[in-house]
C-alpha positions as YAML, in Angstrom:
chain: A
units: angstrom
residues:
- id: 1
  name: MET
  ca: [0.00, 0.00, 0.00]
- id: 2
  name: LEU
  ca: [2.91, 2.36, 0.64]
- id: 3
  name: ALA
  ca: [3.86, 2.76, -2.98]
- id: 4
  name: VAL
  ca: [0.26, 3.37, -3.89]
- id: 5
  name: CYS
  ca: [-0.60, 5.89, -1.25]
- id: 6
  name: ARG
  ca: [2.46, 8.06, -1.55]
- id: 7
  name: PRO
  ca: [1.76, 9.53, -5.02]
- id: 8
  name: LEU
  ca: [-1.71, 10.52, -3.83]
- id: 9
  name: LEU
  ca: [-1.14, 11.38, -0.20]
- id: 10
  name: VAL
  ca: [2.27, 13.00, 0.20]
- id: 11
  name: GLY
  ca: [2.04, 16.77, 0.53]
- id: 12
  name: ASP
  ca: [3.86, 17.63, -2.72]
- id: 13
  name: ARG
  ca: [0.94, 16.42, -4.85]
- id: 14
  name: GLU
  ca: [-1.67, 19.06, -4.05]
- id: 15
  name: HIS
  ca: [-1.67, 20.09, -7.70]
- id: 16
  name: LEU
  ca: [-3.09, 16.66, -8.51]
- id: 17
  name: LEU
  ca: [-5.64, 16.56, -5.71]
- id: 18
  name: GLY
  ca: [-6.84, 20.13, -5.88]
- id: 19
  name: ALA
  ca: [-8.41, 19.93, -2.42]
- id: 20
  name: ALA
  ca: [-5.44, 18.66, -0.39]
- id: 21
  name: VAL
  ca: [-4.14, 20.99, 2.33]
- id: 22
  name: ARG
  ca: [-0.43, 21.09, 3.07]
- id: 23
  name: PRO
  ca: [0.29, 21.76, 6.75]
- id: 24
  name: ALA
  ca: [2.28, 24.82, 7.73]
- id: 25
  name: SER
  ca: [4.20, 22.68, 10.23]
- id: 26
  name: SER
  ca: [5.44, 19.10, 10.17]
- id: 27
  name: ASP
  ca: [4.29, 18.68, 13.77]
- id: 28
  name: PRO
  ca: [1.10, 16.56, 13.63]
- id: 29
  name: ALA
  ca: [-0.20, 18.24, 16.79]
- id: 30
  name: SER
  ca: [-0.40, 21.55, 14.93]
- id: 31
  name: TRP
  ca: [-2.35, 20.25, 11.94]
- id: 32
  name: PRO
  ca: [-6.06, 21.18, 11.80]
- id: 33
  name: GLU
  ca: [-8.56, 18.43, 12.46]
- id: 34
  name: VAL
  ca: [-11.15, 17.67, 9.83]
- id: 35
  name: ALA
  ca: [-14.50, 19.29, 10.59]
- id: 36
  name: ARG
  ca: [-16.87, 16.73, 12.02]
- id: 37
  name: SER
  ca: [-19.03, 15.29, 9.30]
- id: 38
  name: PRO
  ca: [-22.52, 13.79, 9.62]
- id: 39
  name: PHE
  ca: [-20.80, 10.40, 9.71]
- id: 40
  name: GLY
  ca: [-18.63, 11.28, 12.70]
- id: 41
  name: TRP
  ca: [-15.12, 10.00, 13.28]
- id: 42
  name: GLY
  ca: [-14.13, 7.01, 15.32]
- id: 43
  name: SER
  ca: [-11.14, 6.92, 17.61]
- id: 44
  name: LYS
  ca: [-9.92, 3.37, 17.05]
- id: 45
  name: GLN
  ca: [-6.61, 4.18, 15.41]
- id: 46
  name: GLY
  ca: [-4.66, 4.27, 18.67]
- id: 47
  name: ASP
  ca: [-1.36, 5.89, 19.58]
- id: 48
  name: ASP
  ca: [0.62, 4.04, 16.92]
- id: 49
  name: VAL
  ca: [-0.77, 6.11, 14.04]
- id: 50
  name: ALA
  ca: [0.70, 9.53, 14.70]
- id: 51
  name: VAL
  ca: [1.54, 10.79, 11.22]
- id: 52
  name: GLU
  ca: [5.27, 10.53, 10.59]
- id: 53
  name: ALA
  ca: [6.95, 13.53, 8.93]
- id: 54
  name: TRP
  ca: [10.06, 14.28, 6.96]
- id: 55
  name: ALA
  ca: [11.66, 17.73, 6.72]
- id: 56
  name: ASP
  ca: [9.83, 18.45, 3.46]
- id: 57
  name: GLY
  ca: [6.42, 17.39, 4.65]
- id: 58
  name: PRO
  ca: [4.37, 14.40, 5.77]
- id: 59
  name: ALA
  ca: [5.43, 11.00, 4.52]
- id: 60
  name: PHE
  ca: [5.65, 7.36, 5.46]
- id: 61
  name: TYR
  ca: [8.53, 5.63, 7.15]
- id: 62
  name: ASP
  ca: [9.15, 1.98, 6.42]
- id: 63
  name: LEU
  ca: [7.84, -0.10, 9.29]
- id: 64
  name: ALA
  ca: [10.20, -2.12, 11.41]
- id: 65
  name: ASP
  ca: [8.27, -5.37, 10.97]
- id: 66
  name: ARG
  ca: [7.83, -5.19, 7.22]
- id: 67
  name: PRO
  ca: [8.44, -8.44, 5.30]
- id: 68
  name: ARG
  ca: [12.01, -9.29, 4.34]
- id: 69
  name: ALA
  ca: [12.71, -8.59, 0.68]
- id: 70
  name: ASP
  ca: [14.85, -11.69, 0.16]
- id: 71
  name: GLY
  ca: [12.00, -14.19, 0.58]
- id: 72
  name: PRO
  ca: [9.59, -15.36, -2.09]
- id: 73
  name: PRO
  ca: [6.49, -13.19, -2.60]
- id: 74
  name: GLY
  ca: [3.53, -14.33, -0.56]
- id: 75
  name: PRO
  ca: [1.31, -13.63, 2.45]
- id: 76
  name: SER
  ca: [3.01, -13.21, 5.81]
- id: 77
  name: ALA
  ca: [2.11, -12.06, 9.31]
- id: 78
  name: ALA
  ca: [4.58, -9.18, 9.01]
- id: 79
  name: GLY
  ca: [3.01, -8.14, 5.73]
- id: 80
  name: GLY
  ca: [-0.44, -8.18, 7.29]
- id: 81
  name: ARG
  ca: [0.70, -6.04, 10.22]
- id: 82
  name: SER
  ca: [2.43, -3.59, 7.90]
- id: 83
  name: SER
  ca: [-0.62, -3.34, 5.63]
- id: 84
  name: VAL
  ca: [-2.83, -2.38, 8.58]
- id: 85
  name: MET
  ca: [-0.29, 0.17, 9.79]
- id: 86
  name: TYR
  ca: [-0.14, 1.81, 6.36]
- id: 87
  name: VAL
  ca: [-3.93, 2.00, 6.19]
- id: 88
  name: LYS
  ca: [-4.00, 3.61, 9.63]
- id: 89
  name: GLN
  ca: [-1.40, 6.14, 8.53]
- id: 90
  name: ALA
  ca: [-3.47, 6.97, 5.44]
- id: 91
  name: VAL
  ca: [-6.58, 7.54, 7.54]
- id: 92
  name: ALA
  ca: [-4.56, 9.74, 9.90]
- id: 93
  name: LEU
  ca: [-3.43, 11.83, 6.92]
- id: 94
  name: VAL
  ca: [-6.97, 12.49, 5.69]
- id: 95
  name: ARG
  ca: [-8.16, 13.13, 9.24]
- id: 96
  name: THR
  ca: [-5.56, 15.88, 9.59]
- id: 97
  name: ARG
  ca: [-6.27, 17.32, 6.12]
- id: 98
  name: VAL
  ca: [-2.81, 16.50, 4.85]
- id: 99
  name: ALA
  ca: [-4.56, 14.58, 2.08]
- id: 100
  name: ALA
  ca: [-7.92, 14.78, 0.41]
- id: 101
  name: ALA
  ca: [-8.29, 11.11, -0.54]
- id: 102
  name: VAL
  ca: [-6.88, 7.62, -0.16]
- id: 103
  name: ALA
  ca: [-6.10, 5.23, -3.03]
- id: 104
  name: THR
  ca: [-5.04, 1.69, -2.19]
- id: 105
  name: ALA
  ca: [-3.49, -1.28, -3.91]
- id: 106
  name: PRO
  ca: [-4.98, -4.72, -3.19]
- id: 107
  name: ILE
  ca: [-4.54, -6.15, 0.29]
- id: 108
  name: SER
  ca: [-3.86, -9.79, 1.14]
- id: 109
  name: LYS
  ca: [-6.75, -11.15, 3.18]
- id: 110
  name: GLU
  ca: [-4.62, -14.16, 4.12]
- id: 111
  name: ALA
  ca: [-1.86, -11.87, 5.41]
- id: 112
  name: LEU
  ca: [-4.40, -10.06, 7.58]
- id: 113
  name: ARG
  ca: [-5.48, -13.36, 9.05]
- id: 114
  name: LEU
  ca: [-1.88, -14.46, 9.65]
- id: 115
  name: ALA
  ca: [-1.31, -11.19, 11.52]
- id: 116
  name: GLY
  ca: [-4.24, -11.97, 13.80]
- id: 117
  name: HIS
  ca: [-6.64, -9.39, 12.36]
- id: 118
  name: ALA
  ca: [-10.33, -10.18, 11.94]
- id: 119
  name: TRP
  ca: [-11.02, -7.70, 9.12]
- id: 120
  name: PRO
  ca: [-11.68, -9.54, 5.85]
- id: 121
  name: GLY
  ca: [-10.52, -6.60, 3.73]
- id: 122
  name: HIS
  ca: [-9.96, -2.88, 3.30]
- id: 123
  name: THR
  ca: [-13.65, -2.00, 3.38]
- id: 124
  name: GLU
  ca: [-14.28, -3.42, 6.84]
- id: 125
  name: LEU
  ca: [-10.97, -2.10, 8.20]
- id: 126
  name: LEU
  ca: [-11.65, 1.44, 7.02]
- id: 127
  name: ALA
  ca: [-15.19, 1.35, 8.43]
- id: 128
  name: ASP
  ca: [-13.87, 0.20, 11.80]
- id: 129
  name: LEU
  ca: [-11.22, 2.94, 11.92]
- id: 130
  name: CYS
  ca: [-13.95, 5.52, 11.36]
- id: 131
  name: GLY
  ca: [-16.17, 4.12, 14.08]
- id: 132
  name: LEU
  ca: [-18.66, 2.70, 11.59]
- id: 133
  name: ASP
  ca: [-20.29, -0.70, 11.27]
- id: 134
  name: PRO
  ca: [-19.69, -2.70, 8.07]
- id: 135
  name: ALA
  ca: [-23.35, -2.09, 7.19]
- id: 136
  name: ASP
  ca: [-22.67, 1.66, 7.13]
- id: 137
  name: VAL
  ca: [-20.37, 1.43, 4.11]
- id: 138
  name: ALA
  ca: [-20.61, -0.09, 0.65]
- id: 139
  name: MET
  ca: [-18.41, -1.03, -2.28]
- id: 140
  name: LEU
  ca: [-19.15, 0.64, -5.62]
- id: 141
  name: PHE
  ca: [-17.37, -0.56, -8.75]
- id: 142
  name: VAL
  ca: [-17.12, 2.24, -11.28]
- id: 143
  name: LEU
  ca: [-16.53, 2.10, -15.03]
- id: 144
  name: PRO
  ca: [-17.14, 5.00, -17.43]
- id: 145
  name: ASP
  ca: [-20.49, 3.49, -18.44]
- id: 146
  name: LEU
  ca: [-21.38, 1.26, -15.49]
- id: 147
  name: LYS
  ca: [-21.63, 1.42, -11.69]
- id: 148
  name: VAL
  ca: [-22.37, -1.72, -9.66]
- id: 149
  name: SER
  ca: [-22.56, -2.20, -5.89]
- id: 150
  name: PRO
  ca: [-22.87, -5.57, -4.08]
- id: 151
  name: ALA
  ca: [-25.42, -5.72, -1.26]
- id: 152
  name: THR
  ca: [-23.22, -8.23, 0.58]
- id: 153
  name: VAL
  ca: [-19.44, -8.37, 0.29]
- id: 154
  name: HIS
  ca: [-17.07, -10.88, 1.88]
- id: 155
  name: LEU
  ca: [-19.52, -13.66, 2.70]
- id: 156
  name: PRO
  ca: [-19.71, -17.24, 1.42]
- id: 157
  name: LEU
  ca: [-22.44, -17.43, -1.21]
- id: 158
  name: ALA
  ca: [-24.84, -19.47, 0.94]
- id: 159
  name: GLN
  ca: [-24.49, -16.96, 3.79]
- id: 160
  name: ALA
  ca: [-24.89, -14.02, 1.41]
- id: 161
  name: ILE
  ca: [-28.19, -15.38, 0.10]
- id: 162
  name: ALA
  ca: [-29.40, -16.15, 3.62]
- id: 163
  name: ALA
  ca: [-28.57, -12.57, 4.67]
- id: 164
  name: LEU
  ca: [-30.87, -10.98, 2.08]
- id: 165
  name: SER
  ca: [-33.89, -9.16, 3.50]
- id: 166
  name: PRO
  ca: [-36.05, -6.16, 2.59]
- id: 167
  name: VAL
  ca: [-34.45, -4.25, 5.49]
- id: 168
  name: LEU
  ca: [-30.90, -4.93, 4.26]
- id: 169
  name: LEU
  ca: [-31.68, -4.02, 0.66]
- id: 170
  name: LEU
  ca: [-33.55, -0.86, 1.61]
- id: 171
  name: SER
  ca: [-30.59, 0.28, 3.72]
- id: 172
  name: ARG
  ca: [-28.25, -0.39, 0.79]
- id: 173
  name: MET
  ca: [-30.45, 1.63, -1.57]
- id: 174
  name: ARG
  ca: [-30.67, 4.49, 0.92]
- id: 175
  name: LEU
  ca: [-26.87, 4.59, 1.16]
- id: 176
  name: LEU
  ca: [-26.39, 4.40, -2.61]
- id: 177
  name: HIS
  ca: [-28.97, 7.13, -3.16]
- id: 178
  name: ALA
  ca: [-27.29, 9.51, -0.71]
- id: 179
  name: GLU
  ca: [-23.69, 8.75, -1.66]
- id: 180
  name: HIS
  ca: [-24.30, 8.97, -5.41]
- id: 181
  name: GLN
  ca: [-25.68, 12.46, -4.89]
- id: 182
  name: ARG
  ca: [-22.72, 13.31, -2.65]
- id: 183
  name: TRP
  ca: [-19.94, 12.22, -5.02]
- id: 184
  name: PHE
  ca: [-21.44, 12.04, -8.50]
- id: 185
  name: GLY
  ca: [-23.79, 15.02, -8.43]
- id: 186
  name: GLY
  ca: [-27.31, 13.66, -8.61]
- id: 187
  name: PRO
  ca: [-29.80, 11.04, -7.38]
- id: 188
  name: PRO
  ca: [-29.31, 7.72, -9.19]
- id: 189
  name: ARG
  ca: [-31.75, 5.49, -10.99]
- id: 190
  name: ILE
  ca: [-31.07, 2.25, -9.08]
- id: 191
  name: ALA
  ca: [-31.75, -1.15, -10.63]
- id: 192
  name: LEU
  ca: [-31.95, -4.10, -8.24]
- id: 193
  name: ALA
  ca: [-30.60, -7.33, -9.69]
- id: 194
  name: ALA
  ca: [-32.63, -10.51, -9.26]
- id: 195
  name: LEU
  ca: [-31.32, -13.62, -7.53]
- id: 196
  name: ASN
  ca: [-32.88, -16.44, -9.54]
- id: 197
  name: PRO
  ca: [-32.87, -17.18, -13.30]
- id: 198
  name: HIS
  ca: [-35.24, -14.96, -15.26]
- id: 199
  name: ALA
  ca: [-35.97, -12.98, -12.07]
- id: 200
  name: GLY
  ca: [-37.78, -16.01, -10.68]
- id: 201
  name: GLU
  ca: [-40.12, -16.35, -13.66]
- id: 202
  name: GLY
  ca: [-43.17, -15.51, -11.60]
- id: 203
  name: GLY
  ca: [-42.16, -17.81, -8.77]
- id: 204
  name: MET
  ca: [-41.32, -20.85, -10.92]
- id: 205
  name: PHE
  ca: [-37.59, -20.62, -10.20]
- id: 206
  name: GLY
  ca: [-37.64, -19.21, -6.68]
- id: 207
  name: ARG
  ca: [-39.68, -16.94, -4.44]
- id: 208
  name: GLU
  ca: [-36.99, -14.50, -3.28]
- id: 209
  name: GLU
  ca: [-37.98, -11.98, -5.95]
- id: 210
  name: ARG
  ca: [-41.57, -11.85, -4.70]
- id: 211
  name: GLU
  ca: [-40.92, -12.17, -0.97]
- id: 212
  name: ILE
  ca: [-37.70, -10.17, -0.48]
- id: 213
  name: LEU
  ca: [-36.61, -8.15, -3.51]
- id: 214
  name: ALA
  ca: [-39.87, -6.63, -4.76]
- id: 215
  name: PRO
  ca: [-40.89, -5.45, -1.25]
- id: 216
  name: ALA
  ca: [-37.50, -3.80, -0.87]
- id: 217
  name: VAL
  ca: [-37.95, -1.90, -4.14]
- id: 218
  name: ALA
  ca: [-41.47, -0.83, -3.11]
- id: 219
  name: ALA
  ca: [-40.15, 0.45, 0.22]
- id: 220
  name: ALA
  ca: [-37.35, 2.34, -1.51]
- id: 221
  name: ARG
  ca: [-39.76, 4.01, -3.91]
- id: 222
  name: ALA
  ca: [-42.01, 4.98, -1.00]
- id: 223
  name: ALA
  ca: [-38.93, 6.63, 0.56]
- id: 224
  name: GLY
  ca: [-38.39, 8.75, -2.56]
- id: 225
  name: ILE
  ca: [-35.64, 6.62, -4.12]
- id: 226
  name: ASP
  ca: [-35.75, 5.99, -7.87]
- id: 227
  name: ALA
  ca: [-35.48, 2.20, -7.64]
- id: 228
  name: SER
  ca: [-36.77, -0.53, -9.93]
- id: 229
  name: GLY
  ca: [-36.63, -4.27, -10.23]
- id: 230
  name: PRO
  ca: [-35.82, -6.94, -9.50]
- id: 231
  name: HIS
  ca: [-34.37, -7.20, -13.00]
- id: 232
  name: ALA
  ca: [-32.92, -10.38, -14.50]
- id: 233
  name: ALA
  ca: [-29.28, -10.43, -13.40]
- id: 234
  name: ASP
  ca: [-27.93, -11.60, -16.76]
- id: 235
  name: THR
  ca: [-29.06, -8.43, -18.56]
- id: 236
  name: VAL
  ca: [-29.39, -5.69, -15.95]
- id: 237
  name: CYS
  ca: [-25.75, -4.55, -16.25]
- id: 238
  name: VAL
  ca: [-26.00, -4.44, -20.04]
- id: 239
  name: ARG
  ca: [-29.08, -2.24, -19.71]
- id: 240
  name: ALA
  ca: [-27.28, 0.02, -17.24]
- id: 241
  name: ALA
  ca: [-24.26, 0.36, -19.53]
- id: 242
  name: ARG
  ca: [-26.64, 1.44, -22.31]
- id: 243
  name: GLY
  ca: [-27.95, 4.25, -20.09]
- id: 244
  name: GLU
  ca: [-31.21, 2.83, -18.74]
- id: 245
  name: PHE
  ca: [-29.97, 2.93, -15.12]
- id: 246
  name: ASP
  ca: [-27.28, 4.88, -13.27]
- id: 247
  name: LEU
  ca: [-26.41, 2.16, -10.79]
- id: 248
  name: VAL
  ca: [-27.01, -1.55, -10.29]
- id: 249
  name: LEU
  ca: [-27.41, -3.05, -6.82]
- id: 250
  name: ALA
  ca: [-26.19, -6.64, -7.06]
- id: 251
  name: LEU
  ca: [-26.99, -9.15, -4.35]
- id: 252
  name: TYR
  ca: [-23.59, -10.68, -3.65]
- id: 253
  name: HIS
  ca: [-19.90, -10.11, -4.36]
- id: 254
  name: ASP
  ca: [-19.37, -12.05, -7.56]
- id: 255
  name: GLN
  ca: [-22.69, -11.05, -9.09]
- id: 256
  name: ALA
  ca: [-21.24, -7.53, -9.10]
- id: 257
  name: THR
  ca: [-17.60, -8.23, -9.90]
- id: 258
  name: ILE
  ca: [-18.11, -10.72, -12.73]
- id: 259
  name: ALA
  ca: [-20.21, -8.19, -14.63]
- id: 260
  name: VAL
  ca: [-17.76, -5.35, -14.01]
- id: 261
  name: LYS
  ca: [-14.63, -7.33, -14.83]
- id: 262
  name: ALA
  ca: [-16.12, -8.89, -17.94]
- id: 263
  name: ARG
  ca: [-16.91, -5.41, -19.23]
- id: 264
  name: GLY
  ca: [-13.71, -3.60, -18.24]
- id: 265
  name: PHE
  ca: [-11.18, -5.56, -16.21]
- id: 266
  name: GLY
  ca: [-8.18, -3.40, -15.46]
- id: 267
  name: ARG
  ca: [-10.15, -0.17, -15.94]
- id: 268
  name: ALA
  ca: [-12.67, -0.43, -13.10]
- id: 269
  name: VAL
  ca: [-12.29, 1.36, -9.76]
- id: 270
  name: ASN
  ca: [-13.63, 0.27, -6.38]
- id: 271
  name: VAL
  ca: [-15.00, 3.25, -4.41]
- id: 272
  name: THR
  ca: [-15.92, 2.87, -0.72]
- id: 273
  name: LEU
  ca: [-19.17, 4.69, 0.00]
- id: 274
  name: GLY
  ca: [-20.19, 5.89, 3.45]
- id: 275
  name: LEU
  ca: [-16.76, 6.95, 4.74]
- id: 276
  name: PRO
  ca: [-16.09, 10.57, 5.78]
- id: 277
  name: PHE
  ca: [-13.47, 10.76, 3.00]
- id: 278
  name: ILE
  ca: [-12.80, 9.52, -0.52]
- id: 279
  name: ARG
  ca: [-11.28, 6.07, -0.86]
- id: 280
  name: THR
  ca: [-10.67, 4.33, -4.17]
- id: 281
  name: SER
  ca: [-8.95, 1.06, -5.02]
- id: 282
  name: VAL
  ca: [-8.23, -1.38, -7.81]
- id: 283
  name: ASP
  ca: [-10.52, -4.00, -9.30]
- id: 284
  name: HIS
  ca: [-8.21, -6.97, -8.68]
- id: 285
  name: GLY
  ca: [-6.36, -8.92, -6.01]
- id: 286
  name: THR
  ca: [-2.73, -9.32, -4.96]
- id: 287
  name: ALA
  ca: [-1.63, -11.75, -7.72]
- id: 288
  name: TRP
  ca: [1.32, -13.27, -5.86]
- id: 289
  name: ASP
  ca: [1.98, -15.55, -8.86]
- id: 290
  name: ILE
  ca: [3.29, -12.61, -10.92]
- id: 291
  name: ALA
  ca: [4.78, -10.49, -8.12]
- id: 292
  name: GLY
  ca: [8.22, -9.14, -8.95]
- id: 293
  name: ARG
  ca: [8.13, -10.22, -12.60]
- id: 294
  name: GLY
  ca: [7.35, -6.80, -14.06]
- id: 295
  name: VAL
  ca: [4.29, -8.01, -15.94]
- id: 296
  name: ALA
  ca: [1.47, -6.62, -13.77]
- id: 297
  name: ASP
  ca: [-0.99, -4.21, -15.40]
- id: 298
  name: ALA
  ca: [-1.18, -0.94, -13.44]
- id: 299
  name: GLY
  ca: [-4.21, 0.31, -15.38]
- id: 300
  name: SER
  ca: [-6.76, -0.06, -12.57]
- id: 301
  name: LEU
  ca: [-4.44, 1.62, -10.06]
- id: 302
  name: VAL
  ca: [-3.96, 4.57, -12.41]
- id: 303
  name: GLU
  ca: [-7.73, 4.83, -12.82]
- id: 304
  name: ALA
  ca: [-8.19, 4.66, -9.03]
- id: 305
  name: ILE
  ca: [-5.76, 7.54, -8.47]
- id: 306
  name: LEU
  ca: [-7.33, 9.64, -11.22]
- id: 307
  name: LEU
  ca: [-10.86, 9.05, -9.93]
- id: 308
  name: ALA
  ca: [-9.79, 9.92, -6.37]
- id: 309
  name: ALA
  ca: [-8.28, 13.16, -7.67]
- id: 310
  name: TRP
  ca: [-11.42, 13.99, -9.65]
- id: 311
  name: LEU
  ca: [-13.68, 13.33, -6.67]
- id: 312
  name: ALA
  ca: [-11.38, 15.39, -4.43]
- id: 313
  name: GLY
  ca: [-11.70, 18.28, -6.86]
- id: 314
  name: ARG
  ca: [-15.47, 18.16, -6.46]
...
């Protein structure tokens, strides 16, 4: 994460961010705190996240327990600890207005587990650092012509389906409605993807559409949200890309990511909604099998940095 954050977060890149504020002093105690937002700020970072500083401005030091460079690439407890520390430093930088946004590379979920952390990924870690519950934030995958958000994230498929309810889906649509206005400038037309083939075909292929999904859409519309569906999952993203909808709410992780990656793998950006700051990331994982070979495609990371800068400028 260090190499990814530094181009976006270090104080000499305000010309890219537009909204970043460089501190007058390198003493973190003298930097202004971010005005309290409606989301509030948690206080879970602890004493080990005081922002380090160099003479020319805020920056990151290498951490003492970082993985040794002479071993083969792969998950490690030291790597997991270092990843969490870098994320905490990034949050500290946006909290103190040194930076306007955070862009991250992929994180190893296995390394987090080896380090003894319970967070399954960046999204949950960032929510926890801000004093939020996982249900308070959402992933949004963004392409130039398509936006897709999964209602559930890092859950086994059987658990994700069991977790579906009108209450959950309404809360997701409320969050998407508010955050799309906040970052993209207007209320979205939200299409809810179906769970079963052919959207259940009138109950022939499953009753979730009638008993869970349709009531959620009705409740959202009653709350003033432009929601529709459930729409057949195999065509809803095509319809959105053609302009019929602004945003698709998928029901589980891979229902969202397969559609996005099939349409634009390497160009999509993962935006975390619900945080008090902008956070973007790539559309892929750690890819240990090609680490250090010089063949990785940086396209999604470039797009994540550019989108973070654009959103910061807004």
